[in-house]
DOTI-726815 format. One record per residue: residue in one letter; z, y, x of N, C-alpha, C in turn. Coordinates in steps of 0.001 Angstrom, whole numbers, always signed. Example, Ala and Ser with C-alpha at 12.3 -4.5 7.8 and 13.67 -1.06 7.14 Angstrom:
2
<pt><r>A</r><n_zz>+7800</n_zz><n_yy>-5690</n_yy><n_xx>+13190</n_xx><ca_zz>+7800</ca_zz><ca_yy>-4500</ca_yy><ca_xx>+12300</ca_xx><c_zz>+7800</c_zz><c_yy>-3300</c_yy><c_xx>+13200</c_xx></pt>
<pt><r>S</r><n_zz>+7080</n_zz><n_yy>-2250</n_yy><n_xx>+12850</n_xx><ca_zz>+7140</ca_zz><ca_yy>-1060</ca_yy><ca_xx>+13670</ca_xx><c_zz>+7870</c_zz><c_yy>+30</c_yy><c_xx>+12900</c_xx></pt>
***
This chain:
66
<pt><r>M</r><n_zz>+144081</n_zz><n_yy>+225056</n_yy><n_xx>-82901</n_xx><ca_zz>+143390</ca_zz><ca_yy>+224245</ca_yy><ca_xx>-83873</ca_xx><c_zz>+142121</c_zz><c_yy>+223709</c_yy><c_xx>-83231</c_xx></pt>
<pt><r>L</r><n_zz>+141794</n_zz><n_yy>+222452</n_yy><n_xx>-83481</n_xx><ca_zz>+140578</ca_zz><ca_yy>+221875</ca_yy><ca_xx>-82934</ca_xx><c_zz>+139383</c_zz><c_yy>+222290</c_yy><c_xx>-83773</c_xx></pt>
<pt><r>A</r><n_zz>+138284</n_zz><n_yy>+222489</n_yy><n_xx>-83111</n_xx><ca_zz>+137069</ca_zz><ca_yy>+222895</ca_yy><ca_xx>-83810</ca_xx><c_zz>+136388</c_zz><c_yy>+221692</c_yy><c_xx>-84426</c_xx></pt>
<pt><r>S</r><n_zz>+135687</n_zz><n_yy>+221924</n_yy><n_xx>-85509</n_xx><ca_zz>+134866</ca_zz><ca_yy>+220876</ca_yy><ca_xx>-86092</ca_xx><c_zz>+133662</c_zz><c_yy>+220678</c_yy><c_xx>-85177</c_xx></pt>
<pt><r>P</r><n_zz>+132897</n_zz><n_yy>+219593</n_yy><n_xx>-85356</n_xx><ca_zz>+131760</ca_zz><ca_yy>+219351</ca_yy><ca_xx>-84464</ca_xx><c_zz>+130786</c_zz><c_yy>+220528</c_yy><c_xx>-84391</c_xx></pt>
<pt><r>N</r><n_zz>+130609</n_zz><n_yy>+221235</n_yy><n_xx>-85484</n_xx><ca_zz>+129754</ca_zz><ca_yy>+222431</ca_yy><ca_xx>-85489</ca_xx><c_zz>+130567</c_zz><c_yy>+223588</c_yy><c_xx>-86027</c_xx></pt>
<pt><r>S</r><n_zz>+130733</n_zz><n_yy>+224620</n_yy><n_xx>-85235</n_xx><ca_zz>+131509</ca_zz><ca_yy>+225784</ca_yy><ca_xx>-85646</ca_xx><c_zz>+130737</c_zz><c_yy>+227050</c_yy><c_xx>-85314</c_xx></pt>
<pt><r>M</r><n_zz>+131010</n_zz><n_yy>+228081</n_yy><n_xx>-86094</n_xx><ca_zz>+130380</ca_zz><ca_yy>+229377</ca_yy><ca_xx>-85852</ca_xx><c_zz>+131433</c_zz><c_yy>+230319</c_yy><c_xx>-85288</c_xx></pt>
<pt><r>L</r><n_zz>+131189</n_zz><n_yy>+230806</n_yy><n_xx>-84099</n_xx><ca_zz>+132062</ca_zz><ca_yy>+231784</ca_yy><ca_xx>-83465</ca_xx><c_zz>+131463</c_zz><c_yy>+233160</c_yy><c_xx>-83740</c_xx></pt>
<pt><r>V</r><n_zz>+132261</n_zz><n_yy>+234068</n_yy><n_xx>-84290</n_xx><ca_zz>+131789</ca_zz><ca_yy>+235408</ca_yy><ca_xx>-84625</ca_xx><c_zz>+132517</c_zz><c_yy>+236408</c_yy><c_xx>-83729</c_xx></pt>
<pt><r>L</r><n_zz>+131753</n_zz><n_yy>+237148</n_yy><n_xx>-82949</n_xx><ca_zz>+132315</ca_zz><ca_yy>+238112</ca_yy><ca_xx>-82006</ca_xx><c_zz>+131862</c_zz><c_yy>+239519</c_yy><c_xx>-82372</c_xx></pt>
<pt><r>S</r><n_zz>+132801</n_zz><n_yy>+240429</n_yy><n_xx>-82489</n_xx><ca_zz>+132476</ca_zz><ca_yy>+241827</ca_yy><ca_xx>-82753</ca_xx><c_zz>+132091</c_zz><c_yy>+242484</c_yy><c_xx>-81437</c_xx></pt>
<pt><r>G</r><n_zz>+130995</n_zz><n_yy>+243212</n_yy><n_xx>-81462</n_xx><ca_zz>+130509</ca_zz><ca_yy>+243833</ca_yy><ca_xx>-80238</ca_xx><c_zz>+130763</c_zz><c_yy>+245329</c_yy><c_xx>-80192</c_xx></pt>
<pt><r>E</r><n_zz>+130006</n_zz><n_yy>+245980</n_yy><n_xx>-79357</n_xx><ca_zz>+130106</ca_zz><ca_yy>+247427</ca_yy><ca_xx>-79165</ca_xx><c_zz>+129569</c_zz><c_yy>+248176</c_yy><c_xx>-80381</c_xx></pt>
<pt><r>S</r><n_zz>+129815</n_zz><n_yy>+249465</n_yy><n_xx>-80397</n_xx><ca_zz>+129289</ca_zz><ca_yy>+250322</ca_yy><ca_xx>-81450</ca_xx><c_zz>+127762</c_zz><c_yy>+250274</c_yy><c_xx>-81429</c_xx></pt>
<pt><r>A</r><n_zz>+127163</n_zz><n_yy>+250183</n_yy><n_xx>-82605</n_xx><ca_zz>+125709</ca_zz><ca_yy>+250116</ca_yy><ca_xx>-82700</ca_xx><c_zz>+125072</c_zz><c_yy>+251502</c_yy><c_xx>-82737</c_xx></pt>
<pt><r>L</r><n_zz>+125893</n_zz><n_yy>+252531</n_yy><n_xx>-82930</n_xx><ca_zz>+125383</ca_zz><ca_yy>+253901</ca_yy><ca_xx>-83009</ca_xx><c_zz>+126119</c_zz><c_yy>+254800</c_yy><c_xx>-82025</c_xx></pt>
<pt><r>S</r><n_zz>+125377</n_zz><n_yy>+255704</n_yy><n_xx>-81417</n_xx><ca_zz>+126036</ca_zz><ca_yy>+256727</ca_yy><ca_xx>-80606</ca_xx><c_zz>+126791</c_zz><c_yy>+257653</c_yy><c_xx>-81550</c_xx></pt>
<pt><r>E</r><n_zz>+127707</n_zz><n_yy>+258430</n_yy><n_xx>-81011</n_xx><ca_zz>+128466</ca_zz><ca_yy>+259369</ca_yy><ca_xx>-81842</ca_xx><c_zz>+127517</c_zz><c_yy>+260352</c_yy><c_xx>-82530</c_xx></pt>
<pt><r>F</r><n_zz>+126505</n_zz><n_yy>+260811</n_yy><n_xx>-81805</n_xx><ca_zz>+125525</ca_zz><ca_yy>+261736</ca_yy><ca_xx>-82378</ca_xx><c_zz>+124795</c_zz><c_yy>+261097</c_yy><c_xx>-83559</c_xx></pt>
<pt><r>R</r><n_zz>+124311</n_zz><n_yy>+259867</n_yy><n_xx>-83375</n_xx><ca_zz>+123581</ca_zz><ca_yy>+259166</ca_yy><ca_xx>-84441</ca_xx><c_zz>+124481</c_zz><c_yy>+258904</c_yy><c_xx>-85641</c_xx></pt>
<pt><r>A</r><n_zz>+125707</n_zz><n_yy>+258483</n_yy><n_xx>-85394</n_xx><ca_zz>+126642</ca_zz><ca_yy>+258205</ca_yy><ca_xx>-86488</ca_xx><c_zz>+126909</c_zz><c_yy>+259469</c_yy><c_xx>-87298</c_xx></pt>
<pt><r>N</r><n_zz>+127144</n_zz><n_yy>+260589</n_yy><n_xx>-86618</n_xx><ca_zz>+127391</ca_zz><ca_yy>+261854</ca_yy><ca_xx>-87321</ca_xx><c_zz>+126162</c_zz><c_yy>+262314</c_yy><c_xx>-88097</c_xx></pt>
<pt><r>S</r><n_zz>+125000</n_zz><n_yy>+262145</n_yy><n_xx>-87520</n_xx><ca_zz>+123759</ca_zz><ca_yy>+262522</ca_yy><ca_xx>-88190</ca_xx><c_zz>+123546</c_zz><c_yy>+261683</c_yy><c_xx>-89451</c_xx></pt>
<pt><r>L</r><n_zz>+123746</n_zz><n_yy>+260383</n_yy><n_xx>-89326</n_xx><ca_zz>+123593</ca_zz><ca_yy>+259489</ca_yy><ca_xx>-90473</ca_xx><c_zz>+124642</c_zz><c_yy>+259774</c_yy><c_xx>-91539</c_xx></pt>
<pt><r>L</r><n_zz>+125865</n_zz><n_yy>+260026</n_yy><n_xx>-91121</n_xx><ca_zz>+126938</ca_zz><ca_yy>+260347</ca_yy><ca_xx>-92061</ca_xx><c_zz>+126591</c_zz><c_yy>+261598</c_yy><c_xx>-92868</c_xx></pt>
<pt><r>S</r><n_zz>+126069</n_zz><n_yy>+262609</n_yy><n_xx>-92214</n_xx><ca_zz>+125679</ca_zz><ca_yy>+263842</ca_yy><ca_xx>-92918</ca_xx><c_zz>+124632</c_zz><c_yy>+263561</c_yy><c_xx>-93989</c_xx></pt>
<pt><r>K</r><n_zz>+123663</n_zz><n_yy>+262716</n_yy><n_xx>-93661</n_xx><ca_zz>+122610</ca_zz><ca_yy>+262374</ca_yy><ca_xx>-94625</ca_xx><c_zz>+123166</c_zz><c_yy>+261560</c_yy><c_xx>-95793</c_xx></pt>
<pt><r>I</r><n_zz>+124065</n_zz><n_yy>+260646</n_yy><n_xx>-95491</n_xx><ca_zz>+124663</ca_zz><ca_yy>+259821</ca_yy><ca_xx>-96543</ca_xx><c_zz>+125528</c_zz><c_yy>+260672</c_yy><c_xx>-97458</c_xx></pt>
<pt><r>Q</r><n_zz>+126256</n_zz><n_yy>+261620</n_yy><n_xx>-96879</n_xx><ca_zz>+127154</ca_zz><ca_yy>+262463</ca_yy><ca_xx>-97677</ca_xx><c_zz>+126401</c_zz><c_yy>+263359</c_yy><c_xx>-98660</c_xx></pt>
<pt><r>I</r><n_zz>+125139</n_zz><n_yy>+263631</n_yy><n_xx>-98398</n_xx><ca_zz>+124329</ca_zz><ca_yy>+264380</ca_yy><ca_xx>-99364</ca_xx><c_zz>+124196</c_zz><c_yy>+263564</c_yy><c_xx>-100652</c_xx></pt>
<pt><r>L</r><n_zz>+124054</n_zz><n_yy>+262257</n_yy><n_xx>-100499</n_xx><ca_zz>+123904</ca_zz><ca_yy>+261369</ca_yy><ca_xx>-101657</ca_xx><c_zz>+125239</c_zz><c_yy>+260945</c_yy><c_xx>-102251</c_xx></pt>
<pt><r>V</r><n_zz>+126218</n_zz><n_yy>+260699</n_yy><n_xx>-101370</n_xx><ca_zz>+127536</ca_zz><ca_yy>+260223</ca_yy><ca_xx>-101807</ca_xx><c_zz>+128602</c_zz><c_yy>+261016</c_yy><c_xx>-101046</c_xx></pt>
<pt><r>P</r><n_zz>+128999</n_zz><n_yy>+262172</n_yy><n_xx>-101570</n_xx><ca_zz>+129938</ca_zz><ca_yy>+263053</ca_yy><ca_xx>-100858</ca_xx><c_zz>+131307</c_zz><c_yy>+262429</c_yy><c_xx>-100563</c_xx></pt>
<pt><r>K</r><n_zz>+131706</n_zz><n_yy>+261421</n_yy><n_xx>-101307</n_xx><ca_zz>+133031</ca_zz><ca_yy>+260817</ca_yy><ca_xx>-101105</ca_xx><c_zz>+133116</c_zz><c_yy>+259986</c_yy><c_xx>-99825</c_xx></pt>
<pt><r>I</r><n_zz>+131993</n_zz><n_yy>+259632</n_yy><n_xx>-99249</n_xx><ca_zz>+132007</ca_zz><ca_yy>+258862</ca_yy><ca_xx>-97999</ca_xx><c_zz>+132455</c_zz><c_yy>+259787</c_yy><c_xx>-96876</c_xx></pt>
<pt><r>T</r><n_zz>+133501</n_zz><n_yy>+259366</n_yy><n_xx>-96163</n_xx><ca_zz>+134084</ca_zz><ca_yy>+260231</ca_yy><ca_xx>-95129</ca_xx><c_zz>+133898</c_zz><c_yy>+259712</c_yy><c_xx>-93707</c_xx></pt>
<pt><r>S</r><n_zz>+133497</n_zz><n_yy>+258453</n_yy><n_xx>-93564</n_xx><ca_zz>+133307</ca_zz><ca_yy>+257930</ca_yy><ca_xx>-92212</ca_xx><c_zz>+132255</c_zz><c_yy>+256833</c_yy><c_xx>-92230</c_xx></pt>
<pt><r>L</r><n_zz>+131785</n_zz><n_yy>+256529</n_yy><n_xx>-91042</n_xx><ca_zz>+130730</ca_zz><ca_yy>+255541</ca_yy><ca_xx>-90879</ca_xx><c_zz>+130986</c_zz><c_yy>+254788</c_yy><c_xx>-89582</c_xx></pt>
<pt><r>K</r><n_zz>+130854</n_zz><n_yy>+253477</n_yy><n_xx>-89644</n_xx><ca_zz>+131021</ca_zz><ca_yy>+252664</ca_yy><ca_xx>-88438</ca_xx><c_zz>+129990</c_zz><c_yy>+251547</c_yy><c_xx>-88467</c_xx></pt>
<pt><r>A</r><n_zz>+129326</n_zz><n_yy>+251339</n_yy><n_xx>-87364</n_xx><ca_zz>+128360</ca_zz><ca_yy>+250253</ca_yy><ca_xx>-87234</ca_xx><c_zz>+128603</c_zz><c_yy>+249580</c_yy><c_xx>-85892</c_xx></pt>
<pt><r>V</r><n_zz>+128765</n_zz><n_yy>+248270</n_yy><n_xx>-85921</n_xx><ca_zz>+128988</ca_zz><ca_yy>+247515</ca_yy><ca_xx>-84691</ca_xx><c_zz>+128021</c_zz><c_yy>+246341</c_yy><c_xx>-84634</c_xx></pt>
<pt><r>Y</r><n_zz>+127725</n_zz><n_yy>+245925</n_yy><n_xx>-83432</n_xx><ca_zz>+126949</ca_zz><ca_yy>+244707</ca_yy><ca_xx>-83248</ca_xx><c_zz>+127860</c_zz><c_yy>+243521</c_yy><c_xx>-83530</c_xx></pt>
<pt><r>V</r><n_zz>+127313</n_zz><n_yy>+242515</n_yy><n_xx>-84179</n_xx><ca_zz>+128056</ca_zz><ca_yy>+241285</ca_yy><ca_xx>-84441</ca_xx><c_zz>+127246</c_zz><c_yy>+240149</c_yy><c_xx>-83833</c_xx></pt>
<pt><r>H</r><n_zz>+127909</n_zz><n_yy>+239329</n_yy><n_xx>-83028</n_xx><ca_zz>+127256</ca_zz><ca_yy>+238212</ca_yy><ca_xx>-82348</ca_xx><c_zz>+127728</c_zz><c_yy>+236912</c_yy><c_xx>-82987</c_xx></pt>
<pt><r>F</r><n_zz>+126778</n_zz><n_yy>+236085</n_yy><n_xx>-83404</n_xx><ca_zz>+127084</ca_zz><ca_yy>+234791</ca_yy><ca_xx>-83994</ca_xx><c_zz>+126689</c_zz><c_yy>+233712</c_yy><c_xx>-82994</c_xx></pt>
<pt><r>V</r><n_zz>+127639</n_zz><n_yy>+232855</n_yy><n_xx>-82655</n_xx><ca_zz>+127391</ca_zz><ca_yy>+231787</ca_yy><ca_xx>-81696</ca_xx><c_zz>+127619</c_zz><c_yy>+230462</c_yy><c_xx>-82407</c_xx></pt>
<pt><r>N</r><n_zz>+126549</n_zz><n_yy>+229687</n_yy><n_xx>-82554</n_xx><ca_zz>+126656</ca_zz><ca_yy>+228381</ca_yy><ca_xx>-83184</ca_xx><c_zz>+127086</c_zz><c_yy>+227380</c_yy><c_xx>-82110</c_xx></pt>
<pt><r>L</r><n_zz>+128285</n_zz><n_yy>+226871</n_yy><n_xx>-82257</n_xx><ca_zz>+128851</ca_zz><ca_yy>+225973</ca_yy><ca_xx>-81256</ca_xx><c_zz>+128732</c_zz><c_yy>+224529</c_yy><c_xx>-81722</c_xx></pt>
<pt><r>N</r><n_zz>+128244</n_zz><n_yy>+223691</n_yy><n_xx>-80855</n_xx><ca_zz>+128148</ca_zz><ca_yy>+222267</ca_yy><ca_xx>-81149</ca_xx><c_zz>+129042</c_zz><c_yy>+221535</c_yy><c_xx>-80161</c_xx></pt>
<pt><r>F</r><n_zz>+130187</n_zz><n_yy>+221101</n_yy><n_xx>-80652</n_xx><ca_zz>+131165</ca_zz><ca_yy>+220451</ca_yy><ca_xx>-79793</ca_xx><c_zz>+130997</c_zz><c_yy>+218938</c_yy><c_xx>-79735</c_xx></pt>
<pt><r>S</r><n_zz>+130028</n_zz><n_yy>+218394</n_yy><n_xx>-80448</n_xx><ca_zz>+129918</ca_zz><ca_yy>+216940</ca_yy><ca_xx>-80520</ca_xx><c_zz>+129663</c_zz><c_yy>+216304</c_yy><c_xx>-79156</c_xx></pt>
<pt><r>C</r><n_zz>+129100</n_zz><n_yy>+217051</n_yy><n_xx>-78220</n_xx><ca_zz>+128825</ca_zz><ca_yy>+216488</ca_yy><ca_xx>-76897</ca_xx><c_zz>+129970</c_zz><c_yy>+216741</c_yy><c_xx>-75906</c_xx></pt>
<pt><r>L</r><n_zz>+131044</n_zz><n_yy>+217409</n_yy><n_xx>-76353</n_xx><ca_zz>+132172</ca_zz><ca_yy>+217701</ca_yy><ca_xx>-75472</ca_xx><c_zz>+133356</c_zz><c_yy>+216795</c_yy><c_xx>-75788</c_xx></pt>
<pt><r>S</r><n_zz>+134107</n_zz><n_yy>+216475</n_yy><n_xx>-74766</n_xx><ca_zz>+135312</ca_zz><ca_yy>+215671</ca_yy><ca_xx>-74978</ca_xx><c_zz>+136397</c_zz><c_yy>+216536</c_yy><c_xx>-75612</c_xx></pt>
<pt><r>Q</r><n_zz>+137377</n_zz><n_yy>+215894</n_yy><n_xx>-76247</n_xx><ca_zz>+138486</ca_zz><ca_yy>+216624</ca_yy><ca_xx>-76860</ca_xx><c_zz>+139259</c_zz><c_yy>+217421</c_yy><c_xx>-75808</c_xx></pt>
<pt><r>D</r><n_zz>+139357</n_zz><n_yy>+216906</n_yy><n_xx>-74592</n_xx><ca_zz>+140058</ca_zz><ca_yy>+217628</ca_yy><ca_xx>-73520</ca_xx><c_zz>+139365</c_zz><c_yy>+218955</c_yy><c_xx>-73199</c_xx></pt>
<pt><r>I</r><n_zz>+138056</n_zz><n_yy>+218930</n_yy><n_xx>-73125</n_xx><ca_zz>+137301</ca_zz><ca_yy>+220156</ca_yy><ca_xx>-72843</ca_xx><c_zz>+137463</c_zz><c_yy>+221144</c_yy><c_xx>-73994</c_xx></pt>
<pt><r>I</r><n_zz>+137390</n_zz><n_yy>+220655</n_yy><n_xx>-75221</n_xx><ca_zz>+137549</ca_zz><ca_yy>+221530</ca_yy><ca_xx>-76387</ca_xx><c_zz>+138921</c_zz><c_yy>+222184</c_yy><c_xx>-76362</c_xx></pt>
<pt><r>K</r><n_zz>+139956</n_zz><n_yy>+221425</n_yy><n_xx>-76027</n_xx><ca_zz>+141309</ca_zz><ca_yy>+221992</ca_yy><ca_xx>-75936</ca_xx><c_zz>+141377</c_zz><c_yy>+223056</c_yy><c_xx>-74840</c_xx></pt>
<pt><r>Q</r><n_zz>+140699</n_zz><n_yy>+222824</n_yy><n_xx>-73722</n_xx><ca_zz>+140700</ca_zz><ca_yy>+223796</ca_yy><ca_xx>-72627</ca_xx><c_zz>+140015</c_zz><c_yy>+225094</c_yy><c_xx>-73041</c_xx></pt>
<pt><r>L</r><n_zz>+138983</n_zz><n_yy>+224993</n_yy><n_xx>-73854</n_xx><ca_zz>+138291</ca_zz><ca_yy>+226196</ca_yy><ca_xx>-74321</ca_xx><c_zz>+139190</c_zz><c_yy>+227017</c_yy><c_xx>-75228</c_xx></pt>
<pt><r>D</r><n_zz>+140005</n_zz><n_yy>+226353</n_yy><n_xx>-76042</n_xx><ca_zz>+140982</ca_zz><ca_yy>+227002</ca_yy><ca_xx>-76924</ca_xx><c_zz>+140409</c_zz><c_yy>+228257</c_yy><c_xx>-77577</c_xx></pt>
<pt><r>L</r><n_zz>+139357</n_zz><n_yy>+228068</n_yy><n_xx>-78364</n_xx><ca_zz>+138692</ca_zz><ca_yy>+229198</ca_yy><ca_xx>-79007</ca_xx><c_zz>+139327</c_zz><c_yy>+229579</c_yy><c_xx>-80335</c_xx></pt>
<pt><r>N</r><n_zz>+140398</n_zz><n_yy>+228902</n_yy><n_xx>-80724</n_xx><ca_zz>+141089</ca_zz><ca_yy>+229196</ca_yy><ca_xx>-81984</ca_xx><c_zz>+140147</c_zz><c_yy>+229173</c_yy><c_xx>-83178</c_xx></pt>
<pt><r>L</r><n_zz>+139313</n_zz><n_yy>+228172</n_yy><n_xx>-83266</n_xx><ca_zz>+138385</ca_zz><ca_yy>+228054</ca_yy><ca_xx>-84389</ca_xx><c_zz>+139036</c_zz><c_yy>+227301</c_yy><c_xx>-85527</c_xx></pt>
***
């Protein structure tokens, strides 16, 4: 699919918490809400893409599936 002139690419990154930090935070949360059984935090990268200065051939080569 071709991208619109301005598109937002969203990339999921690495874990934002070490295993120790995640377990520590989970324990604290479970004191307040015991039904919570797991916790996950990841970095999310937002890339604002402006394709208006690129040719359609270049956009096709990038094939970012936007």
